[in-house]
C-alpha positions as CSV (number, residue, x, y, z in Angstrom):
1,M,96.7,131.9,62.3
2,N,99.4,132.3,59.6
3,G,98.4,130.0,56.7
4,S,102.0,129.6,55.6
5,R,102.8,127.0,58.3
6,R,100.6,124.8,60.3
7,S,101.1,124.7,64.1
8,S,102.6,121.6,65.6
9,P,100.8,119.7,68.5
10,Q,103.5,121.1,70.9
11,E,102.9,124.6,69.8
12,I,99.1,124.3,70.2
13,A,99.7,122.7,73.7
14,D,102.0,125.6,74.6
15,T,99.4,128.2,73.5
16,L,96.7,126.5,75.6
17,R,99.0,126.1,78.5
18,E,99.7,129.9,78.4
19,R,96.0,130.6,78.4
20,I,95.6,128.4,81.5
21,R,98.6,130.1,83.2
22,T,97.3,133.6,82.5
23,G,93.7,132.8,83.6
24,V,92.1,133.0,80.2
25,L,91.1,129.4,80.8
26,Q,90.0,128.9,84.5
27,P,90.0,125.7,86.5
28,G,86.8,123.8,85.8
29,D,86.3,125.5,82.4
30,R,85.6,123.3,79.4
31,L,87.9,123.6,76.5
32,P,86.5,124.4,73.0
33,T,85.6,121.3,71.0
34,Q,88.3,119.6,68.9
35,A,86.6,120.9,65.8
36,E,86.7,124.5,67.1
37,L,90.3,124.2,68.1
38,A,91.2,122.6,64.7
39,E,89.5,125.6,63.0
40,E,91.3,128.1,65.2
41,F,94.7,126.7,64.7
42,G,94.2,125.7,61.0
43,V,95.1,122.0,61.6
44,E,93.5,118.6,61.5
45,R,91.7,117.2,64.5
46,G,94.4,114.5,64.9
47,T,96.9,117.3,65.6
48,V,94.5,118.8,68.2
49,R,94.2,115.4,69.9
50,Q,97.9,115.1,70.1
51,A,98.1,118.6,71.7
52,L,95.4,117.7,74.2
53,R,97.3,114.5,75.1
54,V,100.3,116.6,76.0
55,L,98.3,118.8,78.3
56,Q,96.6,115.7,79.8
57,E,99.9,114.1,80.6
58,D,101.0,117.3,82.2
59,G,98.0,117.1,84.5
60,L,96.4,120.3,83.2
61,L,93.1,118.6,82.0
62,S,90.6,116.5,83.8
63,N,87.3,114.7,83.0
64,V,88.8,113.6,79.7
65,T,86.2,111.5,77.9
66,K,85.3,110.7,74.3
67,G,81.9,112.3,74.6
68,S,82.7,115.9,75.5
69,P,85.6,118.4,75.7
70,P,87.9,118.0,78.8
71,R,87.9,120.5,81.6
72,I,90.8,122.6,83.0
73,A,92.1,120.7,86.0
74,V,91.6,122.2,89.5
75,P,95.0,122.8,91.0
76,A,96.2,120.5,93.7
77,P,95.7,121.6,97.4
78,A,98.4,123.8,98.8
79,R,101.5,121.7,99.3
80,A,102.4,123.8,102.4
81,E,99.8,121.8,104.3
82,P,100.7,118.1,104.3
83,Q,97.9,115.7,105.3
84,P,97.9,112.2,106.9
85,T,98.5,109.7,104.1
86,M,95.1,108.1,104.5
87,V,93.4,111.5,104.1
88,G,95.6,113.0,101.3
89,L,96.2,110.1,99.0
90,A,92.7,109.3,97.7
91,P,91.9,112.7,96.3
92,R,95.3,112.8,94.5
93,L,94.6,109.4,93.0
94,V,91.1,110.6,91.8
95,E,92.8,113.4,90.0
96,A,95.4,111.1,88.5
97,F,92.7,108.7,87.3
98,S,91.1,111.5,85.3
99,A,93.9,111.0,82.7
100,R,93.3,108.8,79.7
101,R,96.3,106.7,80.5
102,V,97.0,106.3,84.3
103,R,100.5,105.3,85.6
104,I,101.0,104.8,89.3
105,D,104.4,103.8,90.7
106,T,104.9,103.2,94.4
107,T,107.5,102.1,96.9
108,C,106.2,101.0,100.3
109,L,106.4,98.5,103.1
110,T,103.0,97.0,102.4
111,A,100.2,98.0,99.9
112,E,97.7,98.8,102.7
113,T,97.3,102.6,102.2
114,L,97.3,102.3,98.4
115,M,94.8,99.5,98.5
116,I,92.4,101.5,100.6
117,A,92.9,104.9,98.7
118,L,92.3,103.2,95.3
119,G,88.8,102.4,96.4
120,E,87.7,106.0,95.6
121,P,88.8,106.2,92.0
122,V,87.6,102.7,91.4
123,R,84.2,103.7,92.8
124,L,84.0,106.7,90.5
125,I,84.9,104.5,87.5
126,H,82.0,102.2,88.4
127,E,79.7,105.3,88.6
128,G,80.8,106.4,85.2
129,R,82.4,109.6,86.4
130,L,86.0,108.6,85.5
131,H,86.9,107.0,82.2
132,P,90.6,105.9,81.9
133,E,91.5,103.8,79.0
134,A,94.5,102.2,80.5
135,I,95.9,101.8,84.1
136,D,99.5,100.7,84.8
137,V,100.4,100.2,88.4
138,R,104.0,99.2,89.5
139,I,104.6,98.4,93.1
140,L,108.0,97.9,94.9
141,L,107.7,95.9,98.2
142,P,110.4,94.4,100.4
143,S,111.5,90.9,99.6
144,R,110.3,88.2,102.0
145,N,113.8,86.9,102.3
146,I,115.5,90.0,103.8
147,A,115.9,90.9,107.4
148,L,113.6,93.9,107.7
149,A,114.7,96.9,109.7
150,F,111.0,97.2,110.7
151,P,108.6,95.9,111.7
152,V,110.8,93.7,113.9
153,S,110.6,92.0,117.3
154,V,112.2,94.0,120.1
155,D,114.2,91.0,121.3
156,R,115.2,90.0,117.8
157,E,116.1,86.5,119.1
158,S,113.6,84.3,117.3
159,E,114.8,82.8,114.0
160,D,111.1,82.4,113.0
161,D,110.2,86.0,113.9
162,P,106.3,86.1,114.3
163,V,106.5,89.9,113.6
164,H,108.1,89.1,110.2
165,Q,105.4,86.5,109.5
166,R,102.7,88.9,110.4
167,W,104.1,91.5,108.0
168,L,104.5,89.0,105.2
169,A,100.9,87.8,105.5
170,Q,99.7,91.5,105.4
171,R,101.9,92.3,102.4
172,N,100.6,89.3,100.4
173,A,96.9,89.7,101.4
174,Q,96.8,93.5,100.7
175,G,98.6,93.0,97.4
176,H,96.1,90.4,96.3
177,V,93.1,92.6,97.1
178,L,94.6,95.6,95.3
179,R,95.4,93.6,92.2
180,H,92.0,91.9,92.1
181,N,90.1,95.2,92.5
182,L,92.0,96.8,89.6
183,L,92.0,93.8,87.3
184,A,88.3,93.5,87.7
185,L,88.0,96.8,85.7
186,R,89.0,94.8,82.6
187,A,85.8,92.8,82.6
188,T,83.5,95.5,83.9
189,H,84.7,98.5,81.8
190,G,87.1,97.1,79.2
191,I,90.0,99.0,80.7
192,D,93.5,97.9,79.8
193,V,94.9,97.2,83.4
194,R,98.4,96.0,84.4
195,V,99.5,95.5,88.0
196,T,103.1,94.4,88.6
197,F,105.1,93.8,91.7
198,R,108.8,93.6,92.2
199,A,110.8,92.8,95.4
200,L,113.2,95.3,97.0
201,P,116.4,94.0,98.7
202,F,116.0,96.5,101.5
203,T,113.5,98.1,103.8
204,P,112.2,101.4,102.3
205,P,112.6,104.3,104.9
206,V,109.8,106.2,103.2
207,K,106.7,105.6,101.1
208,L,106.7,107.1,97.7
209,Y,103.8,107.5,95.2
210,L,104.4,108.8,91.6
211,L,101.3,109.8,89.8
212,N,101.4,109.9,86.0
213,G,105.0,111.2,86.2
214,A,103.5,114.6,87.1
215,E,103.3,114.4,90.9
216,A,105.4,112.8,93.7
217,L,103.9,112.1,97.1
218,M,106.2,111.1,100.0
219,A,105.7,110.2,103.6
220,Y,108.2,109.1,106.3
221,Y,107.8,105.9,108.1
222,M,107.7,106.8,111.8
223,I,108.9,104.0,114.0
224,A,107.6,103.3,117.5
225,R,107.5,100.5,120.0
226,R,104.1,98.9,120.5
227,E,102.5,95.7,121.5
228,E,99.8,93.6,119.7
229,R,98.0,90.4,120.6
230,A,98.2,87.6,118.0
231,D,97.4,83.9,118.5
232,D,97.3,84.1,122.2
233,A,100.7,85.8,122.4
234,T,101.8,89.4,122.7
235,L,104.0,90.7,120.0
236,D,106.5,93.3,121.4
237,M,107.8,95.1,118.3
238,Y,109.2,98.2,116.6
239,D,106.5,99.0,114.0
240,V,105.2,101.9,111.9
241,L,101.8,103.4,111.3
242,G,102.1,104.3,107.7
243,T,98.5,105.4,107.2
244,E,99.1,108.3,109.7
245,S,102.4,109.5,108.2
246,L,102.2,113.0,106.8
247,L,102.1,113.1,103.0
248,F,104.2,115.7,101.3
249,S,103.3,116.6,97.7
250,F,105.7,117.8,94.9
251,D,104.0,118.8,91.7
252,R,105.9,119.1,88.4
253,R,103.9,122.4,87.8
254,G,105.0,123.8,91.1
255,G,108.2,125.4,90.1
256,Q,111.8,124.3,89.3
257,R,112.4,122.7,92.7
258,D,109.3,120.6,92.7
259,A,109.8,119.6,89.1
260,A,113.3,118.4,89.8
261,F,112.1,116.3,92.8
262,V,109.4,114.6,90.7
263,E,111.9,113.9,87.9
264,E,114.6,112.6,90.2
265,S,112.1,110.5,92.1
266,Q,110.9,108.9,88.9
267,K,114.5,108.2,87.8
268,W,115.2,106.6,91.2
269,F,112.1,104.4,90.9
270,D,112.8,103.3,87.3
271,A,116.4,102.5,88.2
272,L,115.4,100.3,91.1
273,W,112.7,98.6,88.9
274,E,115.3,97.8,86.2
275,T,118.3,96.8,88.3
276,I,118.5,95.4,91.8
277,T,114.8,94.4,92.3
278,T,113.5,90.9,91.5
279,D,110.3,89.3,90.5
280,L,107.8,89.1,93.3
281,T,105.1,86.4,93.6
282,L,102.4,87.0,96.2
283,S,101.9,83.7,98.0
């Protein structure tokens, strides 16, 4: 390196990113140690750490721990092959939880799919295979006070709609379980965990998951008429099966179109969070 000027963290990150792009560094390879990188670029270790943080936030590094150099992240599965949400979400969350600071933003009808899919990264944390330092989860769910577009009784005549009460009970119970499982990581692993809910004034037509600002996952809610037995009565309703909806992935590294979708989706979520949504207390 030219000794007349020291490289900035961004310049180091750009150099390493180019090595990843050209195949000099392959998925699964370990990076050199911070000391080796500091010597190569003629900088202090703190500058190297800042550069690695940039690559980590871009989703290019995995298995980031304090004890050993991180690995080059394995690329996401081909986005041309969408999978059912219950199949595709958990592995994407595992990859997201390899970051030092994890941020998950989601908009959904209930937290059922997210609650179940989070079980895999939580399990890997307990096994010592993932080591996030902070986890921030923000969830937008429909308000209990609105007239939902779905699920809804087919006749829509009852003021005290049992279908609405069923949805509300599920929304609250699943939210409680999700929050409990994540907050427990504070006591067991000393992770800084925040789980926050806010209430939407409308029924979301799709479910959206934003992972570390680097990937957007979207699935349509498919509506169908079905019946369900509850409390010695039959509920005839228009409902959705969100766990079976196909999950489409957009990666910020996947080209200009994908990058724009991720960026605009994050802006949309942040705008809802800061404007027309309200505090949500799970009863």
